[in-house]
PLY file of the C-alpha trace (Angstrom):
ply
format ascii 1.0
element vertex 273
property float x
property float y
property float z
element edge 272
property int vertex1
property int vertex2
end_header
18.87 -8.78 -6.75
15.90 -9.80 -4.60
13.39 -6.94 -4.38
10.42 -6.17 -2.17
8.68 -3.23 -3.81
5.44 -3.13 -1.83
5.89 -2.39 1.87
3.86 -0.20 4.24
5.21 1.67 7.25
3.66 3.42 10.23
3.31 6.47 7.99
0.08 4.80 6.81
-1.29 1.46 8.04
1.57 -0.67 9.31
3.16 -1.13 12.70
6.83 -0.79 11.76
8.81 2.39 11.20
10.88 2.83 8.05
14.01 2.13 10.09
12.57 -1.12 11.42
11.52 -2.17 7.93
14.94 -1.53 6.47
16.67 -3.42 9.28
14.39 -6.42 8.70
14.94 -6.21 4.95
18.69 -6.29 5.47
18.40 -9.36 7.71
16.30 -11.10 5.05
18.80 -10.34 2.27
16.52 -7.91 0.43
18.78 -5.86 -1.82
16.19 -3.51 -3.35
13.12 -2.20 -1.55
10.44 0.44 -1.73
8.16 1.69 1.04
4.83 2.41 -0.64
2.64 4.06 1.96
-0.96 4.75 1.06
-1.60 8.10 -0.59
1.46 9.96 0.67
5.03 10.54 -0.49
6.07 11.78 2.95
9.24 10.38 4.48
10.80 9.15 1.23
14.00 11.20 1.46
14.60 9.95 5.00
13.80 6.38 3.95
16.38 6.56 1.18
19.03 7.85 3.62
18.33 5.05 6.13
18.48 2.46 3.37
21.76 3.84 2.04
23.30 3.59 5.52
22.19 -0.05 5.68
23.57 -0.82 2.23
20.13 -1.43 0.69
19.09 0.08 -2.64
15.94 2.16 -2.28
13.23 3.24 -4.74
10.85 6.06 -3.85
7.33 4.65 -3.68
3.65 5.31 -3.07
0.40 3.34 -3.35
-2.54 5.40 -4.56
-5.89 4.02 -3.44
-8.06 3.99 -6.57
-11.38 2.54 -7.71
-12.73 1.98 -11.20
-16.43 2.89 -11.03
-17.07 1.49 -14.51
-15.91 -2.00 -13.56
-16.80 -1.69 -9.87
-13.39 -2.86 -8.64
-10.42 -1.55 -6.65
-7.49 -0.61 -8.90
-4.62 0.47 -6.67
-1.70 2.11 -8.44
1.88 1.84 -7.19
4.16 4.72 -8.16
7.95 4.34 -8.27
10.94 6.60 -8.73
8.97 9.83 -8.93
10.71 13.17 -8.50
7.89 15.65 -7.84
6.62 14.95 -4.32
4.47 18.07 -4.20
2.46 17.01 -7.26
1.60 13.69 -5.60
0.95 15.39 -2.26
-1.52 17.75 -3.91
-3.25 14.92 -5.74
-3.57 12.85 -2.58
-4.68 15.71 -0.35
-8.37 15.27 -1.20
-8.06 11.50 -0.62
-6.53 12.10 2.78
-9.20 14.61 3.76
-11.81 11.98 2.95
-9.84 9.31 4.80
-9.45 11.53 7.87
-13.21 12.16 7.93
-13.95 8.46 7.49
-11.52 7.49 10.25
-13.10 9.80 12.81
-16.60 8.64 11.85
-15.69 4.96 12.12
-14.06 5.47 15.51
-17.08 7.43 16.75
-19.41 4.66 15.60
-17.39 2.09 17.56
-17.49 4.35 20.62
-21.26 4.88 20.26
-21.81 1.10 20.32
-20.38 1.11 23.83
-16.69 0.29 23.44
-14.69 2.31 25.94
-12.02 3.86 23.79
-11.41 7.48 22.79
-10.31 9.19 19.60
-7.06 9.98 21.42
-6.57 6.27 22.14
-6.83 5.55 18.42
-4.65 8.45 17.29
-1.68 7.27 19.33
-1.17 4.54 16.71
-1.27 6.95 13.77
2.01 8.61 12.85
0.34 10.71 10.15
-2.60 11.83 12.28
-5.04 10.03 9.95
-7.03 7.15 11.42
-7.00 3.91 9.43
-9.24 1.00 10.36
-6.37 -1.03 11.90
-5.65 1.86 14.28
-9.17 1.46 15.66
-8.82 -2.29 16.06
-5.41 -1.78 17.68
-6.96 0.47 20.33
-9.69 -2.11 20.94
-7.10 -4.87 21.14
-5.09 -2.97 23.74
-8.25 -2.46 25.81
-8.89 -6.21 25.80
-11.90 -6.28 23.50
-10.28 -8.86 21.22
-8.70 -12.07 22.43
-6.94 -13.15 19.22
-5.31 -10.74 16.78
-5.65 -7.04 16.04
-7.80 -7.94 13.01
-10.02 -10.48 14.74
-13.29 -8.57 14.12
-12.14 -6.44 11.19
-14.58 -7.71 8.56
-17.46 -7.89 10.99
-17.12 -4.23 11.94
-16.01 -2.55 8.72
-17.82 -4.45 5.96
-20.54 -2.52 4.13
-23.19 -3.97 6.41
-21.01 -3.63 9.53
-21.77 -1.30 12.44
-18.66 0.86 11.90
-18.79 1.13 8.11
-18.32 4.60 6.63
-17.96 5.13 2.85
-14.67 6.39 1.47
-14.29 7.57 -2.13
-11.02 6.53 -3.76
-9.19 8.18 -6.64
-9.76 7.41 -10.30
-7.07 4.91 -11.46
-6.49 6.66 -14.78
-5.92 9.96 -12.99
-3.58 8.13 -10.58
-1.51 6.79 -13.46
-1.37 10.25 -15.03
-0.16 11.96 -11.87
2.54 9.33 -11.23
3.82 9.83 -14.78
3.66 13.62 -14.46
5.69 13.35 -11.25
8.41 11.53 -13.21
7.61 8.03 -11.97
6.58 4.61 -13.22
3.01 3.37 -12.64
2.38 -0.26 -11.65
-0.91 -2.06 -11.05
-0.95 -3.49 -7.51
-2.12 -7.09 -6.81
-4.55 -7.43 -9.76
-5.48 -11.06 -9.05
-6.32 -10.18 -5.44
-8.53 -7.27 -6.55
-9.94 -9.23 -9.51
-9.50 -6.27 -11.83
-8.05 -8.14 -14.82
-10.63 -6.57 -17.14
-9.16 -3.13 -16.47
-5.65 -3.98 -17.68
-6.10 -3.22 -21.42
-7.37 0.32 -20.75
-4.81 0.90 -18.01
-2.04 -0.15 -20.39
-3.38 2.23 -23.02
-3.39 4.99 -20.39
0.33 4.59 -19.73
0.63 1.81 -17.15
4.25 0.63 -16.97
4.04 -2.59 -15.00
2.03 -5.21 -13.12
2.70 -6.54 -9.64
2.81 -10.19 -10.61
4.49 -11.63 -7.49
2.26 -11.01 -4.45
1.39 -13.29 -1.50
-2.29 -13.35 -2.52
-1.52 -14.60 -6.05
-1.52 -18.32 -6.83
1.10 -19.85 -9.11
-1.53 -20.09 -11.84
-2.42 -16.42 -11.46
1.24 -15.42 -11.56
1.73 -17.34 -14.80
-1.37 -15.72 -16.32
-0.29 -12.24 -15.23
3.18 -12.78 -16.68
1.61 -13.65 -20.01
-0.58 -10.54 -19.85
2.34 -8.31 -18.93
4.36 -9.70 -21.84
1.43 -9.18 -24.18
1.08 -5.51 -23.25
4.84 -4.95 -22.89
4.55 -4.24 -19.17
7.27 -5.24 -16.71
6.60 -7.45 -13.69
7.29 -6.47 -10.08
7.16 -8.28 -6.75
6.07 -7.17 -3.29
5.12 -8.69 0.05
2.49 -5.99 0.77
3.87 -5.97 4.32
1.64 -4.34 6.98
3.24 -5.66 10.16
0.72 -6.88 12.74
-2.06 -5.07 10.85
-2.08 -7.60 8.01
-5.02 -10.00 7.92
-2.60 -12.76 6.93
0.80 -11.52 8.16
3.83 -12.28 6.02
7.47 -11.26 6.55
9.21 -8.64 4.44
10.39 -10.23 1.22
7.84 -13.04 1.30
7.25 -14.43 -2.19
9.41 -11.77 -3.83
11.57 -12.20 -6.91
14.58 -10.45 -8.42
14.16 -6.87 -9.56
13.80 -6.34 -13.31
16.03 -3.93 -15.21
13.53 -1.07 -15.07
13.44 -1.16 -11.27
17.18 -1.61 -10.92
17.60 1.55 -12.98
15.40 3.43 -10.51
17.32 1.99 -7.58
20.57 3.34 -8.99
19.24 6.92 -9.25
20.92 9.33 -6.82
0 1
1 2
2 3
3 4
4 5
5 6
6 7
7 8
8 9
9 10
10 11
11 12
12 13
13 14
14 15
15 16
16 17
17 18
18 19
19 20
20 21
21 22
22 23
23 24
24 25
25 26
26 27
27 28
28 29
29 30
30 31
31 32
32 33
33 34
34 35
35 36
36 37
37 38
38 39
39 40
40 41
41 42
42 43
43 44
44 45
45 46
46 47
47 48
48 49
49 50
50 51
51 52
52 53
53 54
54 55
55 56
56 57
57 58
58 59
59 60
60 61
61 62
62 63
63 64
64 65
65 66
66 67
67 68
68 69
69 70
70 71
71 72
72 73
73 74
74 75
75 76
76 77
77 78
78 79
79 80
80 81
81 82
82 83
83 84
84 85
85 86
86 87
87 88
88 89
89 90
90 91
91 92
92 93
93 94
94 95
95 96
96 97
97 98
98 99
99 100
100 101
101 102
102 103
103 104
104 105
105 106
106 107
107 108
108 109
109 110
110 111
111 112
112 113
113 114
114 115
115 116
116 117
117 118
118 119
119 120
120 121
121 122
122 123
123 124
124 125
125 126
126 127
127 128
128 129
129 130
130 131
131 132
132 133
133 134
134 135
135 136
136 137
137 138
138 139
139 140
140 141
141 142
142 143
143 144
144 145
145 146
146 147
147 148
148 149
149 150
150 151
151 152
152 153
153 154
154 155
155 156
156 157
157 158
158 159
159 160
160 161
161 162
162 163
163 164
164 165
165 166
166 167
167 168
168 169
169 170
170 171
171 172
172 173
173 174
174 175
175 176
176 177
177 178
178 179
179 180
180 181
181 182
182 183
183 184
184 185
185 186
186 187
187 188
188 189
189 190
190 191
191 192
192 193
193 194
194 195
195 196
196 197
197 198
198 199
199 200
200 201
201 202
202 203
203 204
204 205
205 206
206 207
207 208
208 209
209 210
210 211
211 212
212 213
213 214
214 215
215 216
216 217
217 218
218 219
219 220
220 221
221 222
222 223
223 224
224 225
225 226
226 227
227 228
228 229
229 230
230 231
231 232
232 233
233 234
234 235
235 236
236 237
237 238
238 239
239 240
240 241
241 242
242 243
243 244
244 245
245 246
246 247
247 248
248 249
249 250
250 251
251 252
252 253
253 254
254 255
255 256
256 257
257 258
258 259
259 260
260 261
261 262
262 263
263 264
264 265
265 266
266 267
267 268
268 269
269 270
270 271
271 272
């Protein structure tokens, strides 16, 4: 059963609603999917209902934005099949307060440079009320400040030396794994080759990591083979995901792009009521 287990909706930083995602997944013959919005479990019950109506198996998902200070790398943790939403909501609340502050500050910096947009212009693209960087670029795009794509000037503005940069402190990855497990879910390391966090895998596995996202659009065939060997060595299962962000992706890919069949562990989650 082909599975796309890494998809973002307009609940975080994508342009498609859950309904639109599920309709596209159905058209692309995706049989198992998970919407893994950043740092929030909101909307999962509704997502599951929409998927059931479309005849698509659904796994409750989340992507926790984490950073390993010891290694100095991003270590995002995907959580699947969890049962305790409130536990995850509480854990992510501090992250979202930081993100909300960062979003306002970044937008205000863009405005102070002289771009004629407002905070209200930006917020119209945010379903959650939290401003992500693509919401700012979307507002600029709609006002005609970019001639190509929504992400045309993304790196120039938001890099550490960019005029709109504002620091944002992520969660600790070991705490993220712990809270996913406490919530009754499985913890999976997102796109490790993309984030170049291979060195973290042994300690993450010892901390209870369940799987590795091996199949991802940013991973080369050589990296996939290496990650499969690592996952086998640590007895971790492999997952696949397109990391779909709609028009907000730097390199847009369709839902299901590069995805493989779901492994037994994920199929078991998909069959849960």
